[in-house]
C-alpha positions, 0 to 999 in steps of 0.5 A: 102305139099312138105315134104309129097311128098318127104316122098312118093318118099323116100319110093320108095328106100325101095321097097325091104322091103315090111313091111317097106314101110307099116310102112312108110305109117303108119307114113305118116298117123300120120304126116298128122293127126297132121297137123293144119287145116285152114277150110276156104281156101287152106292151106299148099300152095307150088307151084301148091299144096295146100289142103282144107278140102275135099282134106285133107280127101281124101288124108288121105283116099288114104294113109290109104287104100294103107297102108291096101292094103299092109296088104291085099296082103299077098299072093303075099308076101308069093309067092314073086310074082313080089313083088318089082314091086307091091310095086312100083305100090302101091306107084306110085298110091299113089303119083298120087292120092296125086297130084290129090287131092292136085293140085290147077289148073284144067289142072294139076288136069286133068293130074294126074286124067288120070295118076292114071289110068296107075298103076290101069291098070297095077295092073289089067293086071299084078296081076289079075287072069282070062284071062278076065282081058284083056277085063276088062282093055280095058273096063276101058281104053276106057270108061275113055279115051273116055270122057276125051278128051272133058274134056281136050278140055273144059279146054283149051277153058276156059284157052283161054277165061279167061286166068286162070285155078285155082280152087279158081278163077274158083269158082267165074266164071260163064259159061253158055254154056250147051255144055261145061257143058256136056263135063266137067261133063261127064268125072266125071260121068263115073268115079263115075260111074253113072248108064248107064256108069257103065259097066266098074266097075263090070268087073274091080272089078271081074278081079282085085286082092284084092288090085286093088279092094280095091283102085278102090272102096276106092279111084278111084271112089272118083276122079269122086266125087271130080271132080264133087264137084270142077267143079259144082261151075262154072255151077250154073245156068245151074245146077239149070235148069238140076239138076232134070234130073240128080237127077231122073236118079241117084235115079231111076238108084240106084233102078234098081241097087238094083234089079240087086244086087239080081240077082248076084251070084258072091261076087265081082259083088254084092259089085261092083253094091252096089258101083253104088247104093251108088254113085247114092245116092251121085250124087242125094245129090250133084246135089241138091246143098243144104248145107245138100246135099253137106255135106252128099255127102262128108261124103258118099265119105269117108264112102263108101271108107272104107266100100267098101274096107273092103268088098272086103278084106273080099271077098278075105279072103273067096277066099283065103280059098275056091278058089271061089267067087260063092255065091252058093259055099260059104255057112255056114261060120258061122259053122266053123268061127263065128268070121269071120261072125261077121266081115261080119255082122259089115261091111254089117250093115255099108254098109246098113247104120246102126248106128253108121256108117258114111254111116248113117249120110251121108244118113240122110244128103242126105235125108234132101236135097232131100226131101227139093228139092222134096217130090217125092224123098222121095218115091224113097229114101225109095225104095233105102234103102229098096233095100239096106237092102234086098241085104245086108241081102241076101249076109249075109244070103247066105254066112254065113248060110246053109251047108258048102261045103268043097272044100279043106281039108286044110281050115285055120283059120283067122290070127291076120293080117287079123283081124287087116285088118278088124278092121282098116277098121271098126274103122274109119268108125264107129268112124268118126261120133264123129268128124263131126264138122270138116265138119260143118265148 
């Protein structure tokens, strides 16, 4: 673990060379992939750091998406728009995410969980486009920090009572306080985000630059997911009593979000609301506490991370050409860039869980657990999947068909870099289903 961390810190000395940092991250990715894995416990232990299978996959996802963020932020590179600072933000964010997913005690997890907010806020504030970004940053900060204080208080309370805060010990420890349960779980529900506490997400996405949207959808939402998976082991009895409320709330909220997606006229808002739909399904699967549900939730974290990030990079490619994110203005791309439409089709089909994407496998696993939990969930899940198909088809039809509106004459074709960016999102999303035995351990 320490060697990976030192490798990331060494990349900070290469900030002046944009592409060299990206190649360094690619090398780090392969070094991590060729690790020997122990499926049953924490491995690669060093001091406070170690990783099990869930954190291993989330660290891989973080490195992969931050590497793709370098590729997507090409316009900042051409215009030399505070480039060294941008590189520094990306690497700082990666270090915080790496530490969040790899620390083994709950207080250090809380510390890095909150620290990862700082580079994210600076990315939106420094490289966002509209004036509304100040408003978005305030929403993001206040939503997250308002529920973080109770989490910190409950961590101190657990330490005061038990004198231990290591994840592996806390999993064996049972807490029966409803108050502590809500204080701890609320911070992760806002970060997910769960419906009704999701208002910061569309605002942050709309104002963030492409790299900000990619990391926000790809990894930052997964911090909430990861926290939920780690914490729920301590509250098994309470969770069995209250899970029906949270499952109902998340599934009904997902149906509401599907309808809200059809009302949107902004590309980014539509994809941001679709993230809330996916996180609702994730929460439903996880709260059943069945093996199928937890497995499906882990698949969904990785599948949604790659798919959402790919969609935001696609939206940015449209935005760089037409300088608008309005669905009314972005029409008829099929007439002039059919290869671009192919990528829209591939990523939107993965978003609506078509074979062979990881999203399909995750949703099948979650359906299994929810139907075992209650037959009534089947009706709600059918409505969510129908709604998901409708808004994805709506987005594809509106953006690709119709008559093109030429806002500029200097419309340019896709470059090899852009094709590679989309390819590197789509390939792991659709080939990871071949290696599912990793999770089944």
